[in-house]
N, C-alpha and C positions, 0 to 999 in steps of 0.2 A: 456450510452454513455462512450466511452473510454477516450476521451479528453474533459474535461470541460473547459469553458472559465474562470470560477472562481475556483481557487484551494484553498482549505482550508490550511491555513498556518500551517506548522509543521516542527520542526527542523529535523525530520527523513528524509525528502527529500529536504533539503535546500542545497545550494551550499557550505555553510560553515560548515555543519554538517557531522559527521562521526558516524555511528551506533556502539554502544557498546553493552554489554550484556543486555538482557531484554528490558526495555523501555527507557534505557538511551541513550543519544546522546552527543557526544563531539562536542561542538560548538567552532569555531575559535574565535568568538567574546565574548561569555559568559561563556565558560568552559563546565563542565558537567551539562547537563540539562535533565529533565524528562518530556516529552510531553509538551514542552513549545514552544512559538513562540515569535519572537522579530521583531523590525522594520528593521533589516538588512536582512530579509528573501529574498532570491533569489531562485526561483524554479529551480531544477535540475531534468529533467525528467528521467535521467538514474538511479536515486536512488529510483524511485517509483517502488514498487513491486506489480504487478497485483494480484487481488484476484484469488484463484483457482476456476476453473469452477465447477458448481454444478453437482454432479453425477446424471446421468439419473435415473428416477424411473421406473423400469421395472415391478413393482407389478400390474400396470394397465393392462398389457398384460397377455394372457393365453398361455399355451404351444402350442395350435393349431395355434396361430398367427405366429409361427416360423417354421412351417412345409411347405415344398414345395408340 
């Protein structure tokens, strides 16, 4: 499911957070944090980075499957 009703709280996609290098986030309320959450969390969907789609597995097919 792309949009869940219950979002796990993370400063990485909070309204007050700004992504820094690595796992660090700059929070307007708490300063520099690493993978933390707080009571001021407000979800910002524009900061959510979707997962990359899984590459298809073509090993289950044979060469004859691709011939017309």
